[in-house]
N, C-alpha and C positions, 0 to 999 in steps of 0.2 A: 382451586384454580381461578385465576382472574378472568379468563375468557371461556365461553361456553363451547366454542369449536375452533378449529384451525382457521376457518374463514374469518371469524371474529378477531383472532390473533393477528392475522395479516392485515385486516382492516384497521386495527388499533383504534377503534372508536372514531372512525372517519379521519384519523390523523395518519393513516398508514402510508400515504404517498410521501408525506414529509418525513416520517420516521425511517422508512426504507430507503428513500433517496439519501438521507443523511448517512445511514449505514453504508450505502453504496459508494458515496463520495469519499467517506472516511477510509473505507477499505481500499478503494482505488488509489487514494493518495499514499497510503502506507505501502502498497505494492510498488507504486512509482518511486517512492523514496528509497526503498530497498534496492530496486533495479538500478536507479541512478547512482546510489552509493557504491554498489558493486562495480558498476562500469567505471566510475571515477577511481576506485581502488585499483582496478586492473590497469588503468592508464598511468597512474602514479608509479605502480610497481614496474611497468615497462620502462618508464622514464628513468627510474633509479637504476634499473638493470643496465640500460644503455650507458648511463653516466659511469657506473661501476666498471664496465668493460673499457671505456675510453681512458680512464685514469690508470697511470702506471703503478 
């Protein structure tokens, strides 16, 4: 094992703040991307449904 304890693992050799903030930012960006993509998909589907109902 590369680290002696979980505290050492989270400290990452005094680089923990950088490492864990990078993971946090990356994770939050992925969640935001998924959320915004689903919201846009729902909006486009509604627009297409309205357009479909208007056309004879």
